[in-house]
LUMMAR-995337 format. One record per residue (C-alpha): residue in three letters; residue number from 0; y, x, z. Coordinates in Angstrom, 3 decimals. Layout:
% LUMMAR-995337
PT   res     n         c2         c1         c3
PT   ALA   NUM          Y          X          Z
...
//
This chain:
% LUMMAR-995337
PT   res     n         c2         c1         c3
PT   MET     0     97.908     63.543     85.463
PT   GLY     1    100.486     64.887     87.496
PT   SER     2    104.704     63.882     87.113
PT   ARG     3    106.278     63.918     84.057
PT   VAL     4    108.713     66.745     82.893
PT   LEU     5    110.531     66.619     79.313
PT   ILE     6    111.220     69.630     77.655
PT   GLY     7    114.394     69.715     74.973
PT   GLY     8    113.491     72.533     72.726
PT   GLY     9    110.077     72.646     74.349
PT   SER    10    108.280     73.656     70.527
PT   GLY    11    109.882     77.452     71.123
PT   PHE    12    109.024     80.725     72.301
PT   ILE    13    109.776     80.147     75.862
PT   GLY    14    109.371     76.454     75.857
PT   THR    15    105.646     76.998     74.698
PT   ALA    16    104.905     79.326     77.284
PT   LEU    17    106.276     76.692     79.921
PT   ARG    18    105.094     73.916     78.517
PT   LYS    19    101.403     75.724     78.982
PT   MET    20    102.596     76.761     83.054
PT   LEU    21    103.749     73.604     83.684
PT   GLU    22    100.694     71.808     82.286
PT   HIS    23     98.652     74.713     84.355
PT   ARG    24    100.093     73.242     87.530
PT   GLY    25     99.145     69.517     86.525
PT   PHE    26    102.449     68.431     85.500
PT   GLN    27    102.865     65.996     82.326
PT   VAL    28    105.056     67.507     79.907
PT   THR    29    106.466     65.261     77.074
PT   LEU    30    109.025     67.338     74.377
PT   ILE    31    111.907     65.421     73.040
PT   SER    32    111.593     66.809     69.453
PT   ARG    33    113.838     65.822     66.091
PT   THR    34    110.524     64.127     65.050
PT   PRO    35    107.849     62.349     66.720
PT   GLY    36    104.370     62.859     67.847
PT   LYS    37    101.864     63.018     70.171
PT   ASP    38    103.349     63.730     73.798
PT   LYS    39    106.938     63.830     72.427
PT   ILE    40    110.171     61.371     71.903
PT   THR    41    112.607     61.846     69.917
PT   TRP    42    116.253     62.784     70.633
PT   ASP    43    117.024     59.670     68.765
PT   GLU    44    114.989     57.559     70.401
PT   VAL    45    116.793     59.366     73.823
PT   LYS    46    120.009     57.992     72.274
PT   LYS    47    118.577     54.217     71.957
PT   THR    48    116.222     53.482     75.017
PT   GLY    49    117.346     56.138     77.546
PT   LEU    50    114.543     58.731     79.597
PT   PRO    51    110.691     57.087     80.225
PT   ASP    52    110.487     57.832     83.789
PT   CYS    53    109.703     61.454     84.781
PT   HIS    54    110.123     63.883     87.863
PT   ALA    55    112.417     66.812     85.891
PT   VAL    56    114.178     67.041     82.372
PT   VAL    57    114.529     70.393     81.565
PT   GLY    58    117.074     71.406     78.511
PT   MET    59    116.527     74.431     76.599
PT   GLN    60    117.173     73.493     73.058
PT   GLY    61    119.552     75.700     70.703
PT   ALA    62    119.401     77.031     67.547
PT   ASN    63    118.666     81.217     67.830
PT   ILE    64    121.797     82.454     67.289
PT   LEU    65    120.348     86.090     66.455
PT   ASN    66    118.382     84.526     63.201
PT   ILE    67    119.287     87.282     61.360
PT   PHE    68    119.101     85.266     57.719
PT   ARG    69    121.697     82.874     58.405
PT   ARG    70    125.152     84.449     58.132
PT   TRP    71    128.103     84.263     60.814
PT   THR    72    129.825     81.301     59.147
PT   ASP    73    131.877     78.777     60.725
PT   GLY    74    128.542     76.209     59.678
PT   PHE    75    126.304     78.268     61.293
PT   LYS    76    128.774     78.700     64.771
PT   LYS    77    128.969     74.718     64.258
PT   GLU    78    125.116     74.697     64.498
PT   VAL    79    124.956     76.779     67.704
PT   TRP    80    127.337     75.161     69.313
PT   ASP    81    126.098     71.445     68.503
PT   SER    82    122.152     72.662     68.839
PT   ARG    83    123.318     73.073     73.047
PT   VAL    84    126.253     71.243     74.247
PT   GLU    85    125.983     68.461     72.552
PT   THR    86    122.119     67.526     72.630
PT   THR    87    123.114     69.171     76.232
PT   LYS    88    125.703     65.776     76.988
PT   THR    89    122.888     63.588     75.500
PT   LEU    90    120.178     64.633     77.944
PT   ALA    91    123.317     64.138     80.639
PT   GLN    92    124.223     61.000     79.934
PT   ALA    93    120.821     59.622     79.638
PT   ILE    94    119.852     61.060     83.054
PT   SER    95    122.989     59.398     84.432
PT   GLU    96    122.471     56.161     82.856
PT   SER    97    118.495     55.566     84.036
PT   SER    98    117.799     53.463     86.534
PT   ASN    99    115.167     55.749     87.510
PT   PRO   100    116.571     58.465     87.332
PT   PRO   101    114.440     62.539     87.376
PT   LYS   102    114.139     64.094     90.602
PT   VAL   103    115.522     67.284     89.210
PT   TRP   104    116.789     68.477     85.899
PT   VAL   105    117.444     72.372     84.839
PT   SER   106    119.277     73.352     82.079
PT   PHE   107    119.796     76.797     80.124
PT   SER   108    122.644     78.874     79.342
PT   GLY   109    123.431     82.906     78.954
PT   VAL   110    124.919     86.114     80.729
PT   GLY   111    127.367     85.849     77.958
PT   TYR   112    129.039     83.873     80.739
PT   TYR   113    129.834     87.311     82.624
PT   LYS   114    132.357     89.621     80.247
PT   PRO   115    131.420     93.075     79.130
PT   SER   116    131.417     96.012     81.358
PT   TYR   117    130.324     98.549     81.877
PT   VAL   118    131.969     99.449     85.436
PT   TYR   119    131.452     95.498     86.826
PT   ASP   120    127.863     93.996     89.040
PT   TYR   121    128.439     90.265     87.952
PT   ASP   122    125.903     87.543     90.287
PT   GLU   123    126.544     83.757     90.018
PT   ASP   124    129.669     83.746     91.902
PT   SER   125    131.131     86.091     89.383
PT   PRO   126    133.952     84.522     87.456
PT   GLY   127    133.698     84.442     83.568
PT   GLY   128    133.369     82.030     80.498
PT   ASP   129    136.684     82.195     79.086
PT   PHE   130    137.283     85.375     76.677
PT   ASP   131    135.140     85.229     73.110
PT   TYR   132    132.967     82.618     71.516
PT   LEU   133    129.680     83.428     73.227
PT   SER   134    131.409     82.944     77.034
PT   GLN   135    133.192     79.688     75.975
PT   LEU   136    129.959     78.378     74.604
PT   ALA   137    128.342     79.065     77.985
PT   THR   138    131.131     77.532     79.716
PT   ALA   139    130.697     74.748     77.301
PT   TRP   140    126.952     74.608     77.350
PT   GLU   141    127.616     74.208     81.646
PT   GLU   142    130.421     71.488     81.603
PT   ALA   143    128.012     69.042     79.084
PT   ALA   144    125.237     69.645     81.696
PT   LYS   145    127.287     68.590     84.664
PT   LEU   146    126.539     65.390     85.892
PT   PRO   147    128.964     62.401     87.024
PT   ALA   148    130.570     63.082     91.173
PT   GLN   149    128.194     60.321     91.947
PT   ASN   150    125.387     60.985     91.240
PT   THR   151    123.274     61.693     94.332
PT   ASN   152    119.866     61.647     92.830
PT   THR   153    119.178     64.202     90.018
PT   ARG   154    119.331     67.706     91.907
PT   GLU   155    121.145     69.980     88.890
PT   VAL   156    120.295     73.790     88.340
PT   ILE   157    121.482     75.457     85.689
PT   ILE   158    119.663     78.779     85.015
PT   ARG   159    121.718     81.458     82.846
PT   SER   160    119.138     83.238     80.783
PT   GLY   161    119.244     87.498     79.806
PT   VAL   162    116.922     88.594     76.914
PT   VAL   163    113.867     87.250     76.968
PT   LEU   164    110.572     89.461     76.928
PT   GLY   165    106.794     88.695     75.621
PT   ARG   166    104.004     89.052     73.847
PT   ASP   167    104.590     85.993     71.208
PT   GLY   168    108.174     85.795     70.251
PT   GLY   169    111.823     86.853     71.104
PT   ALA   170    113.286     89.585     71.098
PT   ILE   171    110.120     91.545     71.319
PT   LYS   172    108.772     90.421     68.064
PT   GLN   173    111.625     90.748     66.372
PT   MET   174    111.933     94.685     67.404
PT   TYR   175    108.395     95.473     67.542
PT   PHE   176    107.730     96.516     63.294
PT   SER   177    111.552     98.757     63.729
PT   PHE   178    109.802    100.669     66.468
PT   TRP   179    107.006    101.289     64.885
PT   PHE   180    107.930    103.097     61.813
PT   GLY   181    110.516    105.092     64.493
PT   SER   182    113.550    103.647     64.080
PT   GLY   183    114.112    101.650     67.223
PT   GLY   184    116.802    103.669     68.536
PT   VAL   185    119.571    102.875     70.362
PT   ILE   186    122.391    100.644     68.929
PT   GLY   187    125.669    102.438     69.453
PT   ASP   188    126.031    104.429     71.981
PT   GLY   189    123.425    102.978     74.176
PT   MET   190    125.351    102.867     77.289
PT   GLN   191    125.656     99.271     77.739
PT   PHE   192    123.952     96.816     79.514
PT   PHE   193    120.701     94.813     78.662
PT   PRO   194    120.043     92.286     81.188
PT   TRP   195    116.766     90.408     80.721
PT   ILE   196    113.527     89.484     82.120
PT   HIS   197    110.104     88.208     81.726
PT   ILE   198    108.633     85.620     79.945
PT   ASN   199    106.310     85.180     82.825
PT   ASP   200    109.355     84.757     85.818
PT   LEU   201    111.928     82.726     83.125
PT   THR   202    109.124     79.774     82.892
PT   ARG   203    107.804     80.571     86.826
PT   LEU   204    112.139     80.921     87.478
PT   VAL   205    112.763     77.474     86.254
PT   VAL   206    109.023     75.654     87.809
PT   HIS   207    110.421     77.128     90.881
PT   ALA   208    113.220     74.736     90.387
PT   ILE   209    111.160     71.957     89.832
PT   GLU   210    109.621     72.367     92.763
PT   ASP   211    111.678     73.783     95.668
PT   GLU   212    113.822     70.682     96.704
PT   LYS   213    116.519     73.545     98.224
PT   VAL   214    117.413     74.600     94.604
PT   SER   215    119.941     73.828     93.164
PT   GLY   216    123.272     75.317     91.039
PT   ILE   217    123.989     78.104     89.189
PT   LEU   218    121.009     80.822     89.427
PT   ASN   219    120.824     83.898     87.202
PT   GLY   220    117.823     83.888     84.715
PT   VAL   221    117.349     88.166     85.041
PT   ALA   222    114.677     90.374     86.167
PT   PRO   223    116.538     92.661     89.818
PT   GLU   224    116.713     95.837     87.662
PT   THR   225    120.001     96.444     85.641
PT   VAL   226    119.090     99.023     82.384
PT   THR   227    120.941     99.728     79.657
PT   ASN   228    120.210     99.548     75.772
PT   TRP   229    119.092    103.089     76.551
PT   ASP   230    116.943    102.900     79.391
PT   PHE   231    115.228     99.922     77.305
PT   THR   232    115.089    101.951     74.153
PT   LYS   233    113.411    104.802     75.632
PT   GLU   234    110.594    102.892     77.676
PT   PHE   235    109.834    100.557     74.951
PT   ASN   236    109.214    103.663     72.397
PT   THR   237    107.452    105.274     75.019
PT   ASN   238    105.117    102.517     75.860
PT   LEU   239    104.206    102.268     72.216
PT   LYS   240    104.480    105.709     71.797
PT   ARG   241    106.440    106.085     68.953
PT   PRO   242    109.904    108.424     68.346
PT   GLY   243    113.510    106.641     68.019
PT   PHE   244    114.122    108.720     65.321
PT   PHE   245    117.329    106.298     63.914
PT   PRO   246    119.950    105.226     66.097
PT   LEU   247    122.334    102.118     64.627
PT   PRO   248    125.279    102.844     64.791
PT   ARG   249    128.344     99.341     66.169
PT   PRO   250    129.639     99.298     62.330
PT   VAL   251    126.491     98.744     60.856
PT   VAL   252    124.798     95.976     63.050
PT   ASN   253    129.072     94.248     62.852
PT   PHE   254    128.017     93.864     59.378
PT   ALA   255    125.081     92.738     59.849
PT   LEU   256    125.543     89.909     62.059
PT   GLY   257    129.411     89.851     62.204
PT   GLU   258    131.054     91.557     64.758
PT   GLU   259    131.746     88.067     67.076
PT   ARG   260    127.833     87.875     67.089
PT   ALA   261    126.678     91.740     67.366
PT   LYS   262    128.411     91.898     70.985
PT   MET   263    125.055     90.508     72.327
PT   LEU   264    123.846     94.121     71.003
PT   THR   265    126.580     96.366     71.184
PT   GLU   266    128.180     95.053     74.249
PT   GLY   267    126.089     94.227     77.093
PT   GLN   268    126.952     93.655     81.089
PT   ALA   269    124.652     94.085     84.727
PT   VAL   270    123.672     90.823     86.101
PT   VAL   271    122.183     91.104     89.316
PT   PRO   272    119.818     87.808     90.390
PT   LYS   273    121.775     87.315     93.866
PT   ARG   274    121.522     83.472     94.254
PT   THR   275    117.893     83.410     92.617
PT   LEU   276    116.607     85.996     95.070
PT   GLU   277    118.049     84.019     97.679
PT   SER   278    116.928     80.961     96.662
PT   GLY   279    113.178     82.137     97.263
PT   PHE   280    111.541     83.232     94.189
PT   SER   281    109.983     86.273     93.375
PT   PHE   282    109.639     87.866     90.459
PT   ASN   283    106.570     89.541     89.065
PT   PHE   284    107.878     91.571     87.008
PT   PRO   285    111.195     93.357     88.477
PT   LYS   286    110.790     97.008     86.748
PT   LEU   287    111.308     97.275     83.230
PT   LYS   288    108.043     99.325     82.724
PT   MET   289    106.208     96.744     84.528
PT   ALA   290    106.993     94.718     81.910
PT   LEU   291    106.369     96.177     79.314
PT   ASP   292    103.258     97.566     80.610
PT   ASN   293    102.328     94.135     80.593
PT   ILE   294    103.474     93.337     77.094
PT   PHE   295    101.679     95.975     75.700
PT   SER   296     98.857     96.414     77.688
PT   TYR   297     96.805     95.409     74.220
PT   ARG   298     99.323     95.353     71.344
PT   LYS   299     99.102     99.269     70.639
PT   GLY   300     98.952     99.015     66.949
PT   PHE   301    100.470     98.335     63.795
PT   TRP   302     98.500     95.089     63.331
PT   SER   303     99.392     93.897     66.868
PT   TYR   304    101.794     91.635     65.500
//
């Protein structure tokens, strides 16, 4: 069995795909979970006894911020915050206190770090992180991941992810039925940017960060092609061969999700993966059409989901 990788949040949509890819490449994967089980350790164990010997730690844990069954209350906002920031602090502390620390520490953040704009293109060096709840969350998440300055043994990588597109969960699964029934229209005016990445490319980017010793710092986890909500909606409906009759007015989205959270859908950023490409990473799905063609290659009917 190969080197061990610990994954926080490894039971979700992205974590499951990452685990399969790592195992395919010969890594042994252990999940950090709230409950014990086979190939798992618990968060309490990490806090009490530290990390087991491992080559890499990946932190992608966090409550689903767009869970439509949860109202946008102060309590849920705290849950979203703590499930990202406090757990990341736990992992960073365990790494810093380890007598045999991992070679690489890959943590996640979000493109909500960058301020929504119809004009600017943002790369990894662009400013942000200080203008609303989502950007402040991204900043706190990234700060929590930082290891002490004296750390010289563990490479640090942070991936600012866009909307993750894939067959088995995430945005596609949430949107599928509304698009199938013809209600998959644009959100608001549709001109807001929609930073996205295919699940295959995101998991490959994590593996790239683990395996390439030259990779460190911030990487934007977004595809090279910049699209708007209108572009995405048009391509989604074209792929399903369904009409998009009903646009979703911004006030309706604000009412359903809470205005602060709804910004994830009603506003957007043009984010480019400058440092990601410079690191030598190549995308399998750089274009939205390629990504959706792949995702829907065998899911063309109502019962596909």
